[in-house]
C-alpha positions in Angstrom: -0.1 -0.1 0.1 3.1 2.0 1.3 4.5 1.6 -2.9 1.7 2.2 -4.3 0.7 5.1 -2.4 4.0 7.0 -3.6 3.5 6.0 -6.8 0.2 7.8 -7.2 2.0 11.7 -5.6 4.7 10.8 -8.2 2.2 10.5 -10.9 -0.1 13.5 -10.1 3.5 16.2 -9.6 4.3 14.6 -12.9 0.7 15.9 -14.6 0.5 19.0 -12.0 3.9 20.5 -13.6 3.4 19.4 -17.1 -0.1 22.0 -16.4 2.0 24.1 -14.8 4.3 24.3 -18.0 1.4 25.0 -20.7 0.4 28.3 -17.8 3.6 29.7 -18.5 3.0 30.1 -22.7 0.3 32.3 -22.0 1.3 33.8 -19.4 4.5 35.0 -21.5 2.9 36.0 -24.9 0.9 38.8 -22.2 2.9 40.6 -20.9 4.6 41.3 -24.2 3.6 44.1 -25.2 0.7 44.2 -27.9 -0.2 47.5 -30.6 -3.8 48.0 -29.0 -1.6 48.0 -25.8 0.2 51.1 -26.8 -2.0 53.0 -28.5 -4.1 52.4 -25.2 -1.4 53.1 -22.5 -0.9 56.0 -20.3 0.4 59.4 -22.7 4.2 60.7 -22.1 4.7 63.9 -19.9 5.0 65.6 -24.1 1.0 64.5 -25.4 0.0 66.0 -22.0 1.2 68.9 -22.3 -0.1 69.1 -25.9 -3.4 67.8 -24.7 -3.3 71.7 -22.6 -1.3 73.3 -24.8 -3.0 77.4 -26.1 -6.0 77.1 -29.0 -5.9 80.7 -29.8 -9.4 79.0 -32.2 -10.8 77.8 -29.0 -9.9 81.4 -27.0 -11.2 83.7 -29.9 -14.2 82.1 -29.8 -17.0 83.4 -28.2 -16.5 85.9 -24.9 -17.9 82.9 -22.1 -18.2 87.0 -19.4 -19.3 90.3 -20.5 -19.8 93.0 -19.5 -22.5 95.7 -20.8 -21.4 99.0 -19.0 -23.4 100.8 -22.0 -20.5 103.1 -21.3 -16.6 103.2 -22.7 -14.4 100.6 -21.0 -11.4 102.9 -19.9 -9.3 100.6 -18.3 -8.7 96.9 -17.6 -7.2 94.7 -14.9 -6.3 90.3 -14.7 -4.7 88.5 -12.2 -1.9 86.4 -13.2 -4.4 83.2 -13.0 -7.5 84.5 -14.4 -9.0 84.4 -11.5 -9.6 87.7 -10.6 -11.4 90.3 -13.5 -11.2 93.4 -13.3 -12.5 96.7 -16.0 -14.7 100.5 -15.4 -15.7 103.2 -17.1 -15.7 106.9 -14.7 -18.3 105.6 -13.0 -19.1 102.3 -12.7 -17.1 99.4 -12.1 -16.3 95.2 -11.6 -14.1 92.4 -10.4 -15.8 89.6 -11.1 -13.3 87.4 -8.3 -14.8 83.4 -8.7 -17.7 84.2 -6.3 -18.8 87.4 -6.1 -18.8 90.6 -8.3 -17.2 93.6 -6.2 -18.2 97.2 -6.9 -21.5 97.4 -8.7 -23.3 98.9 -7.1 -20.9 102.3 -6.9 -20.2 105.1 -8.3 -17.5 107.0 -8.8 -16.7 110.0 -8.8 -13.9 109.8 -12.0 -12.3 106.6 -12.4 -9.1 106.5 -14.4 -7.5 103.0 -13.3 -7.5 99.6 -12.3 -5.0 97.1 -11.2 -5.6 94.1 -9.9 -2.8 92.5 -8.2 -0.5 89.4 -9.8 -1.5 87.2 -6.8 -4.5 88.6 -7.1 -4.5 89.4 -3.1 -5.3 93.8 -4.2 -7.3 95.4 -5.9 -6.1 99.5 -6.7 -8.9 101.5 -8.3 -7.4 105.6 -8.7 -11.2 107.3 -8.0 -10.2 111.5 -9.1 -7.3 112.9 -7.5 -7.4 109.8 -5.1 -6.2 106.3 -4.8 -8.2 103.1 -3.8 -6.9 99.7 -2.3 -9.2 97.4 -0.8 -8.1 94.0 -0.7 -10.5 91.0 -3.1 -13.1 90.7 -0.6 -13.9 94.3 -1.9 -12.5 95.4 2.1 -10.8 99.0 1.9 -8.0 99.1 3.0 -7.2 102.7 2.1 -7.6 105.9 0.5 -4.9 108.0 -0.8 -5.2 111.7 -1.3 -2.6 112.7 -4.0 -4.3 116.3 -4.7 -4.1 116.2 -8.7 -4.3 114.4 -11.5 -3.2 110.7 -11.8 -1.3 110.1 -15.1 0.0 106.4 -14.1 -0.7 104.2 -11.5 1.3 100.6 -10.8 0.1 98.0 -7.9 2.7 95.5 -6.2 1.7 92.5 -5.2 2.3 93.4 -1.7 0.0 96.4 -2.1 2.4 98.9 -2.5 1.6 101.5 -4.9 2.9 103.6 -7.1 1.7 106.2 -8.4 3.2 109.3 -10.9 0.4 112.5 -12.3 0.9 116.7 -12.5 1.2 117.6 -9.2 3.7 117.7 -6.2 5.0 114.2 -5.6 5.1 113.5 -9.3 6.2 110.4 -8.5 5.3 108.1 -4.6 4.6 105.5 -3.0 1.9 104.5 -1.2 2.5 101.4 1.4 -0.8 98.8 2.3 -1.6 100.8 5.2 -2.1 104.2 3.9 1.6 106.0 4.8 3.6 107.3 1.4 7.2 105.9 2.1 8.6 108.1 -0.3 8.6 110.7 -2.8 9.8 112.1 -5.8 10.7 114.6 -7.9 12.6 115.6 -11.0 13.2 118.8 -9.5 10.9 120.5 -11.7 7.6 122.4 -11.7 6.8 121.5 -15.6 8.3 117.7 -15.6 5.1 116.7 -14.3 5.1 112.8 -15.3 3.1 111.6 -18.1 4.2 107.7 -18.5 6.4 105.3 -15.9 7.0 101.4 -16.2 8.3 99.3 -13.0 9.5 95.9 -12.9 9.9 94.3 -9.2 12.0 91.6 -10.0 14.8 94.5 -11.4 13.6 96.7 -8.2 14.1 99.7 -11.2 11.5 102.7 -12.9 12.0 104.3 -16.4 10.5 107.3 -15.5 8.5 109.3 -19.1 8.6 113.8 -17.7 6.8 116.1 -19.4 9.6 117.1 -22.0 12.4 115.5 -23.6 13.9 113.5 -20.4 13.4 110.2 -18.6 14.5 108.6 -15.8 15.6 105.8 -14.4 14.7 105.4 -10.8 14.5 102.5 -8.2 12.1 102.0 -5.8 12.5 103.8 -3.2 13.2 107.5 -4.8 16.0 107.6 -5.6 17.8 108.8 -8.5 19.6 107.2 -10.6 19.9 108.9 -14.4 18.4 110.1 -16.9 19.1 110.9 -20.5 18.1 113.1 -22.9 15.8 112.8 -26.2 14.8 114.6 -29.3 11.3 114.8 -28.6 8.1 115.1 -25.9 8.3 111.3 -24.3 5.3 109.2 -25.5 5.3 106.2 -23.6 8.7 104.1 -22.3 9.0 100.0 -21.3 11.3 98.2 -19.6 12.2 94.6 -19.7 12.0 92.7 -15.7 15.2 92.2 -14.9 15.7 96.5 -16.1 18.6 94.7 -18.3 17.1 97.2 -21.0 14.5 100.7 -21.4 12.9 102.0 -24.9 11.3 105.7 -25.0 9.1 106.8 -27.7 9.1 110.3 -28.9 6.3 112.2 -30.3 8.5 113.0 -33.6 7.9 109.0 -34.0 11.9 107.5 -33.0 11.6 104.8 -30.9 15.5 104.7 -28.7 16.6 102.5 -26.9 19.2 102.0 -23.3 20.9 99.7 -21.6 20.8 99.5 -17.6 24.1 102.5 -17.0 22.1 105.0 -19.3 24.1 104.3 -22.5 21.7 104.6 -26.1 22.2 100.8 -27.3 20.1 102.1 -31.1 18.2 105.0 -32.3 14.9 104.5 -35.0 13.2 106.6 -36.9 9.5 105.2 -37.6 7.6 106.2 -41.0 4.6 106.0 -39.7 2.4 108.0 -36.8 3.4 105.8 -34.3 1.9 106.7 -30.0 2.9 103.2 -28.4 4.5 100.9 -27.8 4.5 97.1 -26.3 7.9 94.5 -25.2 8.3 90.8 -24.0 8.8 90.1 -20.4 12.6 90.0 -21.6 12.5 93.2 -23.5 13.4 91.0 -26.7 11.7 92.7 -28.7 9.4 96.0 -28.7 5.4 96.4 -31.1 4.2 99.9 -32.3 0.9 101.0 -32.2 0.2 103.6 -35.4 -1.9 106.4 -33.8 -4.9 108.4 -36.0 -2.4 109.3 -39.4 -0.9 105.9 -39.0 -1.5 102.9 -41.0 1.9 100.3 -40.3 2.1 98.4 -36.9 5.7 97.5 -36.6 7.7 94.5 -34.8 11.4 94.9 -34.1 13.9 92.9 -32.0 16.2 93.8 -28.8 18.7 95.2 -31.6 16.1 98.6 -33.7 16.6 96.0 -36.7 12.5 95.6 -38.2 11.0 92.0 -38.1 7.9 92.4 -40.5 5.4 95.5 -40.6 1.9 94.7 -41.3 -0.3 97.6 -43.2 -3.5 97.9 -40.6 -5.4 100.5 -40.7 -7.3 102.0 -37.1 -5.9 100.0 -34.3 -6.6 99.8 -31.0 -5.9 98.0 -28.8 -1.5 96.0 -29.3 0.7 93.4 -26.4 2.4 90.7 -26.9 2.9 87.9 -23.8 5.9 87.8 -21.7 7.2 84.5 -23.3 7.4 86.4 -26.8 5.2 83.3 -28.1 1.6 85.3 -29.0 0.8 89.0 -30.5 -2.7 90.1 -29.6 -4.1 92.8 -31.9 -7.1 94.7 -32.8 -7.9 97.1 -36.4 -11.8 98.6 -36.0 -14.0 96.3 -34.7 -11.4 92.7 -35.6 -9.2 91.6 -32.1 -6.8 89.5 -34.1 -4.1 87.1 -32.6 -0.8 86.3 -34.4 2.3 84.8 -33.2 6.3 85.9 -33.2 6.2 85.5 -37.2 3.2 87.3 -38.2 1.4 84.8 -38.6 -2.7 85.6 -37.8 -3.8 82.0 -35.6 -7.1 83.1 -34.7 -9.1 86.6 -34.7 -12.5 87.6 -33.3 -15.6 90.5 -35.0 -16.5 92.3 -32.4 -20.7 92.9 -32.6 -21.8 96.1 -32.7 -23.8 95.5 -29.6 -20.6 94.6 -27.7 -19.1 98.1 -29.1 -17.3 99.6 -31.7 -13.2 99.5 -31.4 -11.5 98.1 -29.1 -9.9 100.6 -26.4 -8.1 99.0 -23.7 -6.4 94.4 -23.3 -4.7 92.7 -20.7 -4.0 89.0 -20.2 -2.4 86.8 -18.2 1.6 85.2 -18.6 0.6 82.1 -20.3 -2.5 84.3 -22.5 -5.6 81.4 -21.4 -6.9 84.2 -20.8 -7.1 87.5 -22.1 -10.2 91.2 -21.2 -10.2 94.2 -23.8 -12.8 96.7 -23.1 -14.5 98.5 -25.7 -16.3 101.2 -26.1 -19.3 100.0 -24.2 -18.4 96.5 -22.0 -16.2 94.3 -20.7 -15.7 90.1 -22.9 -13.5 88.3 -20.6 -11.6 85.5 -23.5 -11.0 81.8 -21.8 
């Protein structure tokens, strides 16, 4: 009996081994990647990035948010993440947040500028001769009386407001608690501040004043240097790192300077030009023609023309921070181009939303943009 039992066990083990060997064959085959499996596998990082890339046609298909102001929208602003969007007319303001619309029931005296901080934490508004700071719930943090016309305003991420205007002080900083931390004056009663550009990264400003001078000033209001140009100043811009400064004068000349005030080049354009826009690095300069102009130029950092477009009735211009996209409006058409000047998408303004584009702001990644028209604020994205 013992011998028979041993014989049966040996037989069972033999047959079990055969079955196991048969099972191993399909198991090995199923572990090999098939064509079907390869097509249904998890996308690579590159594929994921491609799926989230900007689609200009989709962005410009239709504005999902419209504020009918019934008056000319003078200024707009948007936070870097696009969650906070604001616009204003002379007496009405709206700021759209993820949960509510702020200020819609208030009447303002003479609103002119609105700025939302990059983070969306603060909102600054100029009303008549005052600058006012709010948090993103609409609570007023301070109101500072400047005592004169305000020509430009810049809001820092910490809530500090820098303003420039036509009364002493010509340029000053208002802290979140409402105190004035510094004052800068060009030293001439007629040299009122018309425009300035500021970079938090470089802690510098380029300041254009009435006349033919512009100044480089520190973020604490300390004079660094100034330069003379031929003609009254129309616009000033600076790169984010403070290495390049650009000045547009009334006689249609663009000047380029380095951080030490050395002139790199000057370029005279053969068309009436009223505004310039640059990318974050200052590698490209886009121009806006005035009423009597009909040409838009894109220049490189050396002042050479990359391309020119015969456009008339230009309302707004902008270059994305990374210089990948350019936005220009011509009469009732808002268009997006790539850096080479190829048109990627366009939006035609319906009569009910206005007859001209007035102002523009967009997020750094251009996933969302806001425009003001003669009677509406439109948010795309």
